[in-house]
ROSE-4610 file (N, C-alpha, C; in Angstrom, 1 decimal, always signed):
// ROSE-4610
residu = [M/M/M/V/V/V/T/T/T/V/V/V/L/L/L/V/V/V/P/P/P/G/G/G/A/A/A/L/L/L/R/R/R/T/T/T/E/E/E/V/V/V/G/G/G/G/G/G/E/E/E/S/S/S/K/K/K/L/L/L/E/E/E/V/V/V/R/R/R/A/A/A/D/D/D/G/G/G/T/T/T/L/L/L/R/R/R/A/A/A/V/V/V/L/L/L/D/D/D/E/E/E/V/V/V/D/D/D/Q/Q/Q/R/R/R/W/W/W/P/P/P/R/R/R/L/L/L/G/G/G/R/R/R/R/R/R/I/I/I/R/R/R/D/D/D/E/E/E/R/R/R/G/G/G/E/E/E/L/L/L/R/R/R/R/R/R/Y/Y/Y/V/V/V/N/N/N/V/V/V/Y/Y/Y/V/V/V/D/D/D/G/G/G/E/E/E/D/D/D/C/C/C/R/R/R/V/V/V/L/L/L/S/S/S/G/G/G/Q/Q/Q/E/E/E/T/T/T/P/P/P/V/V/V/S/S/S/G/G/G/S/S/S/G/G/G/E/E/E/V/V/V/Q/Q/Q/V/V/V/L/L/L/P/P/P/S/S/S/V/V/V/A/A/A/G/G/G/G/G/G/S/S/S/V/V/V/E/E/E/Q/Q/Q/E/E/E/A/A/A/P/P/P/A/A/A/L/L/L/D/D/D/G/G/G/D/D/D/G/G/G/I/I/I/L/L/L/A/A/A/D/D/D/N/N/N/F/F/F/A/A/A/P/P/P/W/W/W/V/V/V/R/R/R/E/E/E/L/L/L/G/G/G/L/L/L/T/T/T/V/V/V/Q/Q/Q/E/E/E/T/T/T/G/G/G/P/P/P/D/D/D/W/W/W/A/A/A/T/T/T/L/L/L/R/R/R/L/L/L/P/P/P/W/W/W/S/S/S/D/D/D/R/R/R/L/L/L/A/A/A/R/R/R/E/E/E/G/G/G/G/G/G/A/A/A/M/M/M/S/S/S/G/G/G/Q/Q/Q/A/A/A/L/L/L/M/M/M/A/A/A/A/A/A/A/A/A/D/D/D/T/T/T/A/A/A/T/T/T/V/V/V/I/I/I/A/A/A/V/V/V/S/S/S/A/A/A/A/A/A/R/R/R/G/G/G/G/G/G/F/F/F/V/V/V/P/P/P/M/M/M/T/T/T/T/T/T/V/V/V/Q/Q/Q/L/L/L/S/S/S/T/T/T/T/T/T/F/F/F/Q/Q/Q/R/R/R/P/P/P/V/V/V/L/L/L/G/G/G/S/S/S/D/D/D/V/V/V/L/L/L/V/V/V/T/T/T/A/A/A/R/R/R/L/L/L/T/T/T/K/K/K/L/L/L/G/G/G/R/R/R/T/T/T/M/M/M/A/A/A/F/F/F/A/A/A/D/D/D/I/I/I/T/T/T/M/M/M/T/T/T/A/A/A/K/K/K/G/G/G/A/A/A/I/I/I/V/V/V/A/A/A/H/H/H/A/A/A/T/T/T/T/T/T/V/V/V/Y/Y/Y/A/A/A/L/L/L/L/L/L]
num = [1/1/1/2/2/2/3/3/3/4/4/4/5/5/5/6/6/6/7/7/7/8/8/8/9/9/9/10/10/10/11/11/11/12/12/12/13/13/13/14/14/14/15/15/15/16/16/16/17/17/17/18/18/18/19/19/19/20/20/20/21/21/21/22/22/22/23/23/23/24/24/24/25/25/25/26/26/26/27/27/27/28/28/28/29/29/29/30/30/30/31/31/31/32/32/32/33/33/33/34/34/34/35/35/35/36/36/36/37/37/37/38/38/38/39/39/39/40/40/40/41/41/41/42/42/42/43/43/43/44/44/44/45/45/45/46/46/46/47/47/47/48/48/48/49/49/49/50/50/50/51/51/51/52/52/52/53/53/53/54/54/54/55/55/55/56/56/56/57/57/57/58/58/58/59/59/59/60/60/60/61/61/61/62/62/62/63/63/63/64/64/64/65/65/65/66/66/66/67/67/67/68/68/68/69/69/69/70/70/70/71/71/71/72/72/72/73/73/73/74/74/74/75/75/75/76/76/76/77/77/77/78/78/78/79/79/79/80/80/80/81/81/81/82/82/82/83/83/83/84/84/84/85/85/85/86/86/86/87/87/87/88/88/88/89/89/89/90/90/90/91/91/91/92/92/92/93/93/93/94/94/94/95/95/95/96/96/96/97/97/97/98/98/98/99/99/99/100/100/100/101/101/101/102/102/102/103/103/103/104/104/104/105/105/105/106/106/106/107/107/107/108/108/108/109/109/109/110/110/110/111/111/111/112/112/112/113/113/113/114/114/114/115/115/115/116/116/116/117/117/117/118/118/118/119/119/119/120/120/120/121/121/121/122/122/122/123/123/123/124/124/124/125/125/125/126/126/126/127/127/127/128/128/128/129/129/129/130/130/130/131/131/131/132/132/132/133/133/133/134/134/134/135/135/135/136/136/136/137/137/137/138/138/138/139/139/139/140/140/140/141/141/141/142/142/142/143/143/143/144/144/144/145/145/145/146/146/146/147/147/147/148/148/148/149/149/149/150/150/150/151/151/151/152/152/152/153/153/153/154/154/154/155/155/155/156/156/156/157/157/157/158/158/158/159/159/159/160/160/160/161/161/161/162/162/162/163/163/163/164/164/164/165/165/165/166/166/166/167/167/167/168/168/168/169/169/169/170/170/170/171/171/171/172/172/172/173/173/173/174/174/174/175/175/175/176/176/176/177/177/177/178/178/178/179/179/179/180/180/180/181/181/181/182/182/182/183/183/183/184/184/184/185/185/185/186/186/186/187/187/187/188/188/188/189/189/189/190/190/190/191/191/191/192/192/192/193/193/193/194/194/194/195/195/195/196/196/196/197/197/197/198/198/198/199/199/199/200/200/200/201/201/201/202/202/202/203/203/203/204/204/204/205/205/205/206/206/206/207/207/207/208/208/208/209/209/209/210/210/210/211/211/211/212/212/212/213/213/213/214/214/214/215/215/215/216/216/216/217/217/217/218/218/218/219/219/219/220/220/220/221/221/221/222/222/222/223/223/223/224/224/224/225/225/225/226/226/226/227/227/227/228/228/228]
x = [-16.9/-15.7/-14.8/-13.5/-12.5/-12.1/-12.0/-11.5/-10.1/-9.3/-7.9/-7.7/-7.1/-6.9/-5.5/-5.4/-4.1/-3.7/-2.5/-2.0/-1.6/-1.6/-1.3/+0.0/+1.0/+2.3/+2.3/+1.3/+1.2/+0.1/-0.7/-1.9/-1.6/-0.4/+0.0/+0.1/+0.3/+0.4/-1.0/-2.1/-3.4/-4.3/-3.7/-4.5/-5.1/-4.5/-5.0/-6.1/-6.5/-7.5/-7.1/-7.9/-7.6/-8.2/-9.1/-9.7/-9.9/-9.6/-9.7/-10.7/-11.5/-12.4/-11.9/-11.6/-11.0/-12.0/-12.2/-13.1/-12.6/-11.3/-10.7/-10.8/-11.0/-10.9/-10.4/-10.5/-10.0/-8.7/-7.7/-6.4/-5.9/-4.9/-4.3/-3.5/-2.9/-2.2/-3.1/-4.3/-5.3/-5.6/-5.8/-6.1/-4.9/-3.7/-2.6/-2.3/-2.7/-2.5/-3.4/-4.6/-5.5/-5.0/-4.5/-3.8/-2.7/-1.9/-0.8/-1.4/-2.5/-3.0/-3.7/-4.4/-5.2/-4.4/-3.5/-2.7/-1.3/-0.6/+0.8/+1.8/+1.6/+2.6/+2.5/+1.2/+1.1/+1.6/+1.2/+1.7/+3.2/+3.9/+5.4/+5.9/+5.1/+5.5/+5.3/+4.4/+4.0/+4.8/+5.0/+5.7/+6.9/+7.9/+9.1/+8.9/+10.0/+9.9/+9.7/+9.9/+9.6/+8.2/+7.5/+6.1/+6.1/+7.2/+7.2/+7.0/+6.4/+6.1/+7.5/+7.5/+8.7/+9.0/+10.2/+10.6/+10.1/+10.0/+9.6/+8.1/+7.3/+5.9/+5.1/+4.2/+3.3/+1.9/+1.3/+0.0/-0.9/-2.0/-2.9/-4.2/-4.6/-5.9/-6.9/-7.9/-8.9/-8.2/-7.2/-6.6/-5.4/-5.1/-4.1/-2.9/-1.7/-0.5/-0.4/-0.4/-0.3/+0.9/+2.0/+3.2/+3.1/+2.2/+2.0/+0.8/+0.2/-0.8/-0.2/-0.7/-0.1/+0.5/+1.0/+1.6/+0.6/+1.0/+0.1/-1.0/-0.8/-1.9/-2.9/-2.8/-3.9/-5.2/-6.2/-7.6/-8.1/-8.8/-9.5/-11.0/-11.9/-13.3/-13.7/-14.9/-15.4/-15.7/-15.9/-16.1/-15.0/-13.8/-12.6/-12.0/-11.1/-10.4/-8.9/-8.2/-6.7/-6.1/-5.2/-4.6/-3.1/-2.5/-1.1/-0.5/+0.6/+1.3/+2.8/+3.5/+5.0/+5.5/+6.5/+7.0/+8.0/+8.1/+9.1/+10.2/+10.2/+11.2/+12.3/+13.5/+14.6/+14.8/+13.9/+14.1/+12.7/+12.7/+11.4/+11.4/+10.2/+10.0/+10.1/+10.1/+10.1/+11.5/+11.7/+13.0/+13.3/+14.6/+15.0/+14.8/+14.5/+14.3/+15.4/+15.7/+16.7/+16.4/+17.5/+17.3/+16.5/+15.6/+14.7/+14.9/+15.1/+15.2/+13.8/+13.1/+11.7/+11.6/+12.5/+12.4/+12.6/+13.5/+13.7/+12.4/+11.7/+10.5/+9.4/+9.4/+8.5/+8.8/+10.1/+10.6/+10.3/+10.4/+10.4/+9.0/+8.1/+6.8/+5.6/+5.7/+4.5/+4.3/+3.0/+2.7/+3.3/+3.5/+4.1/+3.3/+1.9/+1.1/+1.2/+1.5/+1.8/+3.1/+4.1/+5.5/+5.4/+4.5/+4.4/+3.9/+3.3/+2.9/+4.1/+5.3/+6.5/+6.7/+6.0/+6.2/+7.6/+8.1/+9.4/+9.2/+10.0/+10.0/+10.9/+10.3/+11.0/+11.7/+11.0/+11.5/+10.6/+11.2/+10.5/+10.9/+10.0/+10.3/+9.8/+9.7/+9.4/+8.0/+7.1/+5.7/+5.1/+5.9/+5.3/+6.2/+5.7/+6.4/+5.8/+6.7/+6.2/+6.7/+5.8/+6.1/+5.7/+6.4/+6.1/+5.4/+4.3/+3.6/+3.8/+4.6/+4.9/+3.7/+3.5/+2.5/+2.8/+1.8/+1.9/+0.6/+0.7/-0.6/-1.3/-0.5/-1.2/-2.1/-1.9/-2.7/-3.9/-4.0/-5.1/-6.4/-7.4/-8.8/-9.3/-10.5/-11.1/-11.2/-10.8/-10.8/-9.4/-8.5/-7.1/-6.6/-7.4/-7.0/-6.5/-5.6/-5.1/-6.3/-6.3/-7.4/-7.4/-8.6/-8.7/-8.1/-8.2/-7.6/-6.1/-5.4/-3.9/-3.7/-4.5/-4.3/-4.5/-5.6/-5.9/-4.8/-4.3/-3.2/-2.0/-1.7/-0.6/-0.8/-2.0/-2.3/-2.1/-2.6/-2.5/-1.0/-0.2/+1.2/+2.0/+1.6/+2.3/+2.1/+0.9/+0.6/+1.6/+1.8/+2.7/+4.1/+4.6/+5.9/+6.0/+4.9/+4.9/+4.9/+4.1/+4.2/+5.6/+6.2/+7.5/+8.5/+8.4/+9.3/+9.1/+7.9/+7.6/+8.1/+8.0/+8.4/+9.9/+10.6/+12.0/+12.2/+11.2/+11.4/+10.0/+10.0/+8.7/+8.2/+6.9/+6.2/+5.0/+4.6/+3.3/+2.1/+1.3/+0.1/-0.9/-2.1/-3.2/-4.1/-4.7/-5.6/-7.0/-7.5/-8.8/-9.8/-9.4/-10.2/-9.4/-10.0/-9.4/-10.5/-10.5/-11.5/-10.8/-11.3/-10.6/-11.6/-11.2/-12.0/-11.1/-11.7/-11.0/-11.5/-10.5/-10.8/-10.6/-9.7/-9.5/-8.8/-8.9/-8.2/-6.7/-6.0/-4.6/-4.3/-3.7/-3.5/-2.0/-1.3/+0.1/+1.0/+0.8/+1.7/+1.9/+3.2/+3.4/+2.6/+2.4/+1.7/+2.6/+2.7/+3.3/+2.3/+2.6/+1.6/+2.3/+1.7/+2.3/+1.3/+1.8/+1.0/+1.6/+0.7/+1.1/+0.3/+0.9/+0.2/-0.4/-1.7/-2.4/-2.5/-2.3/-2.3/-1.6/-0.7/+0.0/+0.0/-0.8/-0.8/-0.1/-0.2/+0.5/-0.1/-1.4/-2.0/-2.8/-2.9/-3.6/-2.8/-3.0/-2.4/-3.4/-3.4/-4.3/-3.5/-3.9/-3.1/-4.0/-3.4/-4.0/-3.1/-3.7/-2.9/-3.3/-2.3/-2.6/-1.9/-2.6/-2.0/-2.0/-0.8/-0.7/+0.0/-0.4/+0.2/+0.3/+1.4/+1.7/+1.3/+1.5/+1.3/-0.1/-1.1/-2.5/-2.9/-3.7/-4.2/-5.2/-5.0/-5.8/-6.7/-6.3/-7.1/-6.6/-7.5/-7.2/-7.8/-7.0/-7.5/-7.2/-7.9/-7.6/-7.6/-6.7/-6.5/-6.5/-6.9/-6.8/-6.1/-5.1/-4.3/-4.3/-4.3/-4.1/-2.7/-1.9/-0.6/-0.6/+0.0/-0.1/+1.1]
y = [+3.0/+3.8/+3.0/+3.0/+2.4/+3.3/+2.8/+3.6/+3.4/+4.5/+4.4/+4.9/+4.1/+4.5/+5.1/+6.3/+6.9/+7.0/+6.5/+6.5/+7.9/+8.1/+9.4/+10.0/+9.2/+9.6/+10.3/+9.9/+10.4/+11.4/+11.7/+12.6/+14.0/+14.4/+15.8/+15.9/+14.8/+14.8/+15.0/+14.8/+14.9/+15.8/+16.8/+17.8/+17.3/+16.3/+15.7/+14.7/+14.3/+13.3/+11.9/+11.2/+9.8/+8.8/+9.2/+8.3/+9.1/+8.4/+9.0/+8.1/+8.7/+8.0/+8.1/+6.9/+6.8/+6.1/+6.7/+6.1/+4.9/+4.9/+3.8/+2.5/+1.4/+0.1/-0.9/-2.2/-3.2/-3.8/-2.9/-3.4/-2.3/-2.7/-1.8/-0.7/-1.1/-0.1/+1.0/+0.7/+1.7/+2.7/+2.1/+2.9/+3.9/+3.3/+4.2/+5.2/+4.9/+5.9/+7.1/+6.8/+7.9/+8.7/+8.0/+8.7/+9.6/+9.1/+9.9/+11.2/+11.1/+12.3/+13.3/+12.8/+13.7/+14.1/+13.2/+13.6/+13.2/+14.0/+13.6/+13.5/+14.3/+14.2/+12.8/+12.4/+11.0/+10.0/+10.1/+9.2/+9.0/+10.1/+10.0/+9.3/+9.2/+8.5/+7.0/+6.7/+5.2/+4.6/+5.3/+4.7/+5.6/+4.9/+5.7/+6.2/+6.8/+7.4/+6.4/+5.1/+4.1/+3.5/+4.0/+3.5/+2.3/+1.9/+0.7/+1.1/+0.2/+0.4/+0.6/+1.7/+1.9/+0.8/+0.5/-0.7/-0.6/+0.6/+0.7/+1.2/+0.8/+1.1/-0.2/-0.5/-1.7/-1.2/-2.0/-1.6/-2.9/-2.7/-3.9/-3.7/-4.7/-4.7/-5.6/-5.0/-5.7/-6.6/-6.0/-6.6/-7.5/-7.7/-8.6/-7.8/-8.2/-7.5/-7.8/-6.7/-6.9/-7.6/-7.6/-8.2/-9.8/-10.3/-11.7/-12.1/-11.2/-11.4/-11.2/-10.2/-10.0/-8.6/-8.1/-6.7/-5.7/-4.8/-3.8/-4.3/-5.6/-6.2/-6.9/-6.8/-7.3/-6.8/-7.6/-7.1/-6.3/-5.2/-4.3/-4.1/-4.5/-4.3/-2.9/-2.6/-1.2/-0.7/-1.7/-1.3/-1.7/-1.9/-2.4/-1.4/-1.9/-1.0/-1.2/-0.1/-0.1/+0.6/+0.0/+0.6/+0.8/+2.0/+2.3/+2.4/+1.7/+1.7/+1.8/+2.8/+2.8/+1.6/+0.9/-0.3/+0.0/-0.9/-0.8/-1.8/-2.5/-3.6/-3.1/-3.0/-2.7/-1.2/-0.4/+1.0/+1.7/+3.0/+3.7/+4.9/+5.3/+6.4/+7.7/+7.6/+8.7/+9.0/+10.2/+10.5/+9.6/+9.4/+8.5/+9.3/+8.5/+9.1/+8.6/+9.4/+9.0/+7.6/+6.8/+5.4/+5.5/+4.6/+4.5/+3.1/+3.0/+1.7/+1.2/+0.7/+0.3/-0.9/-1.9/-3.1/-2.7/-1.7/-1.2/-0.6/+0.2/+0.8/-0.3/-1.4/-2.5/-3.1/-3.3/-4.0/-3.2/-1.9/-1.0/-0.4/-0.5/+0.3/-0.5/-1.8/-2.6/-3.7/-4.0/-5.0/-6.4/-7.3/-8.6/-9.4/-9.3/-10.0/-9.5/-8.2/-7.7/-8.2/-8.2/-8.6/-10.1/-10.9/-12.3/-12.6/-11.6/-11.7/-12.0/-11.6/-11.8/-10.7/-9.6/-8.5/-8.0/-7.7/-7.1/-5.9/-4.9/-3.8/-4.0/-4.0/-4.3/-3.1/-1.9/-0.7/+0.5/+1.6/+2.9/+4.0/+5.0/+6.1/+7.4/+8.5/+9.8/+9.8/+9.0/+9.0/+7.6/+6.5/+5.2/+4.2/+3.0/+1.9/+0.6/-0.4/-1.7/-2.7/-3.5/-4.5/-5.9/-6.9/-8.3/-9.0/-9.6/-10.4/-11.8/-12.6/-14.0/-14.9/-15.8/-16.9/-17.7/-18.0/-18.9/-19.7/-20.9/-21.7/-21.1/-20.5/-19.9/-18.7/-18.1/-17.0/-17.4/-18.7/-19.1/-19.4/-19.0/-19.3/-20.6/-21.0/-22.2/-22.1/-23.1/-23.1/-22.9/-22.5/-22.4/-21.0/-20.0/-18.7/-17.9/-16.9/-16.0/-15.2/-15.0/-14.3/-12.8/-12.3/-10.9/-10.0/-10.5/-9.8/-9.6/-10.6/-10.5/-9.4/-9.4/-8.4/-7.0/-6.9/-5.6/-5.1/-5.9/-5.5/-5.1/-5.8/-5.5/-4.1/-3.9/-2.6/-1.4/-1.7/-0.7/-0.4/-1.5/-1.4/-0.7/-1.0/-0.3/+1.2/+1.6/+3.0/+3.7/+3.1/+3.7/+3.8/+2.8/+2.9/+4.0/+4.1/+5.1/+6.5/+6.7/+8.0/+8.3/+7.3/+7.4/+7.8/+7.2/+7.5/+8.9/+9.4/+10.8/+11.8/+11.4/+12.3/+12.1/+11.2/+11.0/+10.2/+9.5/+8.7/+8.5/+7.6/+7.3/+8.4/+8.7/+9.7/+9.0/+9.3/+8.7/+9.0/+8.0/+8.2/+7.1/+7.3/+6.3/+6.2/+5.0/+4.8/+5.5/+6.2/+6.8/+6.0/+5.6/+4.8/+3.9/+2.6/+1.7/+1.0/+1.1/+0.5/-0.5/-1.7/-2.7/-3.4/-3.6/-4.4/-5.6/-6.8/-8.0/-8.5/-8.7/-9.0/-10.5/-11.2/-12.6/-13.2/-14.6/-15.2/-15.4/-15.4/-15.6/-17.0/-17.8/-19.2/-19.6/-19.8/-20.3/-19.3/-18.0/-17.0/-15.8/-15.3/-14.0/-12.9/-11.9/-10.7/-9.5/-8.7/-7.4/-6.3/-5.5/-4.5/-3.1/-2.4/-1.0/+0.1/+0.9/+2.0/+3.3/+4.1/+5.4/+6.5/+7.5/+8.6/+9.4/+9.7/+10.6/+12.0/+12.1/+13.5/+13.3/+14.2/+14.3/+15.7/+15.9/+17.2/+17.2/+18.3/+18.4/+17.5/+17.2/+16.4/+15.1/+15.0/+13.9/+13.4/+12.1/+11.4/+10.5/+10.5/+9.6/+8.7/+7.5/+6.6/+5.6/+5.2/+4.2/+3.0/+1.8/+0.6/-0.5/-1.0/-2.1/-3.3/-4.4/-5.7/-6.7/-7.2/-8.1/-9.4/-10.5/-11.8/-12.4/-12.9/-13.5/-12.6/-11.3/-10.3/-9.8/-10.3/-9.9/-9.1/-8.2/-7.4/-8.3/-8.5/-9.4/-8.5/-7.3/-6.5/-5.0/-4.1/-2.7/-2.1/-1.1/-0.5/+1.0/+1.8/+3.2/+3.4/+4.3/+4.5/+6.0/+6.4/+7.7/+7.6/+8.4/+8.4/+9.8/+9.8/+11.0/+11.0/+12.1/+12.2/+12.9/+12.3/+12.8/+13.6]
z = [-17.4/-17.0/-16.1/-16.4/-15.5/-14.4/-13.2/-12.1/-11.8/-11.8/-11.5/-10.1/-9.2/-7.8/-7.7/-7.1/-7.0/-5.6/-5.2/-3.8/-3.4/-2.1/-1.5/-2.0/-2.3/-2.7/-4.1/-4.9/-6.3/-6.5/-5.5/-5.7/-6.1/-5.7/-6.1/-7.6/-8.3/-9.8/-10.5/-9.7/-10.3/-9.5/-8.9/-8.2/-6.9/-6.3/-5.0/-5.1/-6.3/-6.5/-6.1/-5.5/-5.1/-6.1/-6.9/-7.9/-9.2/-10.4/-11.7/-12.5/-13.3/-14.2/-15.6/-16.2/-17.5/-18.4/-19.6/-20.6/-21.3/-21.5/-22.3/-21.5/-22.3/-21.7/-22.7/-22.4/-23.3/-22.8/-22.6/-22.1/-21.1/-20.3/-19.4/-20.2/-21.3/-22.1/-22.5/-23.0/-23.4/-22.2/-21.1/-19.9/-19.6/-19.6/-19.3/-20.4/-21.6/-22.7/-22.4/-21.9/-21.6/-20.4/-19.4/-18.3/-18.8/-19.7/-20.2/-20.9/-21.6/-22.3/-21.3/-20.3/-19.5/-18.2/-17.7/-16.6/-16.8/-17.7/-18.1/-17.0/-15.9/-14.8/-14.2/-14.0/-13.4/-14.4/-15.6/-16.6/-16.6/-16.5/-16.4/-15.2/-14.1/-12.9/-13.1/-14.0/-14.1/-15.2/-16.4/-17.5/-17.9/-18.5/-18.9/-20.3/-20.8/-22.1/-23.3/-23.0/-24.0/-23.9/-22.9/-22.7/-21.8/-21.2/-20.4/-18.9/-18.2/-16.7/-16.0/-15.2/-14.5/-13.5/-13.3/-12.5/-11.1/-10.5/-9.1/-8.9/-9.9/-9.8/-10.1/-9.2/-9.4/-9.8/-10.7/-11.2/-11.1/-10.4/-10.2/-11.0/-11.6/-12.3/-11.6/-11.0/-10.2/-9.2/-8.5/-7.4/-7.7/-9.0/-9.5/-10.0/-9.7/-10.2/-11.7/-12.5/-13.9/-14.4/-13.6/-14.0/-14.0/-13.2/-13.1/-14.1/-14.7/-15.7/-17.1/-17.9/-19.2/-19.4/-18.3/-18.4/-18.8/-19.7/-20.2/-21.2/-21.6/-22.4/-21.6/-20.3/-19.4/-19.7/-19.9/-20.2/-19.0/-19.4/-18.4/-18.9/-18.0/-18.4/-18.3/-18.8/-18.7/-17.3/-16.4/-15.0/-14.1/-14.7/-14.0/-13.1/-12.3/-11.3/-11.5/-11.7/-11.8/-10.6/-9.9/-8.8/-9.0/-8.7/-8.9/-7.6/-7.4/-6.1/-6.3/-5.8/-5.8/-5.1/-5.8/-5.2/-4.0/-3.1/-2.0/-2.1/-3.2/-3.4/-4.4/-3.9/-4.8/-5.1/-4.5/-4.7/-4.5/-4.9/-4.7/-5.7/-6.1/-7.0/-6.2/-4.9/-4.0/-3.5/-2.9/-2.4/-1.2/-1.0/+0.2/+1.5/+2.5/+3.8/+4.7/+5.8/+6.7/+7.3/+7.6/+8.1/+9.4/+9.5/+10.7/+11.2/+12.5/+13.2/+13.5/+12.4/+12.6/+13.5/+13.4/+14.2/+15.7/+15.9/+17.3/+17.8/+17.0/+17.5/+17.8/+17.0/+17.3/+18.6/+18.8/+20.1/+21.3/+21.2/+22.4/+22.7/+21.7/+22.0/+21.8/+21.5/+21.3/+22.3/+22.6/+23.5/+23.1/+24.0/+23.7/+22.7/+22.8/+21.8/+20.4/+20.2/+18.9/+18.4/+19.2/+18.8/+18.5/+19.1/+18.8/+17.4/+16.7/+15.4/+14.4/+14.9/+14.1/+13.0/+13.1/+12.2/+12.1/+10.9/+10.6/+9.7/+9.9/+9.0/+7.8/+6.6/+5.3/+4.8/+4.8/+4.2/+4.6/+4.7/+5.1/+4.1/+4.0/+3.1/+3.8/+3.1/+3.8/+4.4/+3.9/+4.4/+4.3/+4.3/+4.2/+4.9/+5.1/+5.7/+5.2/+5.0/+4.6/+5.6/+6.2/+7.1/+6.5/+7.0/+6.6/+7.7/+7.5/+8.5/+8.0/+8.7/+8.3/+8.6/+7.6/+7.8/+9.0/+9.8/+10.9/+11.1/+11.4/+11.7/+12.9/+13.8/+15.0/+14.6/+13.5/+13.1/+12.2/+11.9/+11.0/+11.8/+11.2/+11.8/+11.3/+11.7/+11.2/+9.7/+9.0/+7.5/+6.9/+7.8/+7.3/+6.9/+6.8/+6.3/+7.5/+7.2/+8.2/+8.8/+10.1/+10.7/+10.4/+10.3/+10.1/+11.2/+12.4/+13.6/+13.4/+12.9/+12.6/+11.6/+10.5/+9.4/+9.9/+10.7/+11.2/+12.2/+13.0/+13.9/+13.1/+12.0/+11.2/+10.5/+10.1/+9.5/+10.5/+11.7/+12.7/+13.1/+13.1/+13.5/+12.4/+11.1/+10.0/+10.0/+10.4/+10.5/+11.5/+12.6/+13.6/+13.0/+12.3/+11.7/+10.6/+9.8/+8.8/+9.4/+10.5/+11.2/+11.7/+12.3/+12.9/+11.8/+10.6/+9.5/+9.1/+9.1/+8.7/+9.7/+11.0/+12.1/+12.5/+11.9/+12.2/+13.4/+13.9/+15.1/+15.8/+16.8/+17.4/+18.2/+18.1/+19.0/+19.6/+20.8/+21.4/+20.5/+20.3/+19.4/+19.8/+19.3/+19.6/+18.5/+18.3/+17.2/+17.5/+16.5/+16.6/+15.8/+14.6/+13.8/+12.9/+12.7/+11.8/+11.1/+9.8/+8.9/+7.9/+7.8/+7.0/+6.1/+4.8/+3.9/+3.5/+3.6/+3.3/+1.9/+1.0/-0.4/-0.8/-0.1/-0.4/+0.7/+0.9/+2.0/+1.8/+2.9/+2.8/+3.3/+2.4/+2.8/+2.6/+3.7/+3.7/+3.1/+3.2/+2.6/+3.5/+3.4/+4.1/+3.5/+4.3/+3.8/+3.9/+2.8/+2.9/+3.2/+4.2/+4.7/+4.4/+3.5/+3.2/+3.6/+4.6/+5.1/+4.5/+3.9/+3.3/+3.9/+4.4/+5.0/+3.9/+4.1/+3.2/+3.7/+5.0/+5.6/+7.0/+7.2/+8.5/+9.1/+10.1/+10.8/+12.1/+12.8/+14.1/+15.2/+15.1/+16.1/+15.6/+14.2/+13.6/+12.4/+12.2/+11.0/+10.4/+9.0/+8.3/+7.4/+7.2/+6.4/+5.6/+4.5/+3.6/+3.6/+3.9/+4.0/+3.0/+2.3/+1.3/+1.8/+1.8/+2.2/+1.0/+0.7/-0.5/-0.1/-0.8/-0.7/-2.0/-2.4/-3.7/-4.8/-4.7/-5.7/-5.9/-5.0/-5.1/-3.8/-3.9/-2.8/-2.0/-0.7/+0.1/+1.0/+1.4/+2.3/+2.1/+2.5/+2.4/+3.7/+4.2/+5.4/+5.4/+6.2/+6.4/+7.9/+8.4/+9.8/+10.1/+11.2/+11.8/+13.1/+13.3/+14.6/+15.2/+16.5/+17.2/+17.7/+17.5/+18.0/+19.3/+20.3/+21.7/+22.1]
């Protein structure tokens, strides 16, 4: 069975499910064909009426961007993993959110050592934010790869910006939980850090964070925040 991972922004199309089990394999096209049949609302968010991937949706096969592989002809094994992520480059499949001064929030509300990471806010939406963590030799650990601490700090910071985007501005908050899985080393490359809120309540916020470099997922995190 192929596992299809659904981001928080698209889970309303599949009854709130975060993971779908698909019987089809062989190619990404076959997987998406079954998605079209069983979850047509999600299928329409991924592909257009011609069956092509929508411009503002990224699809990863086992952590690799299908667009740098073979597109919909990318092979998918019977135990493979397909992840769907709305793109933040050049537009969005979601409604536009009011402009947020994310860099101003970074400058005014974070400790100096966080600001020294060089994070910049690339784009925000109604319940998400994408930050860029620039490569620096100062952030490399022994062996030359970017340190996990830097990636975790970036994920934590991206959550604050995502919550701020959803609330229309910065509100006091504090980290309750941060869990990170590292999938591959980052060598000499900037990292895009996208935090998407999976639940936002009056006093608590939950987020899912994907970190990518050169089109591949390098780390994944989940966070829980208390809103003060």
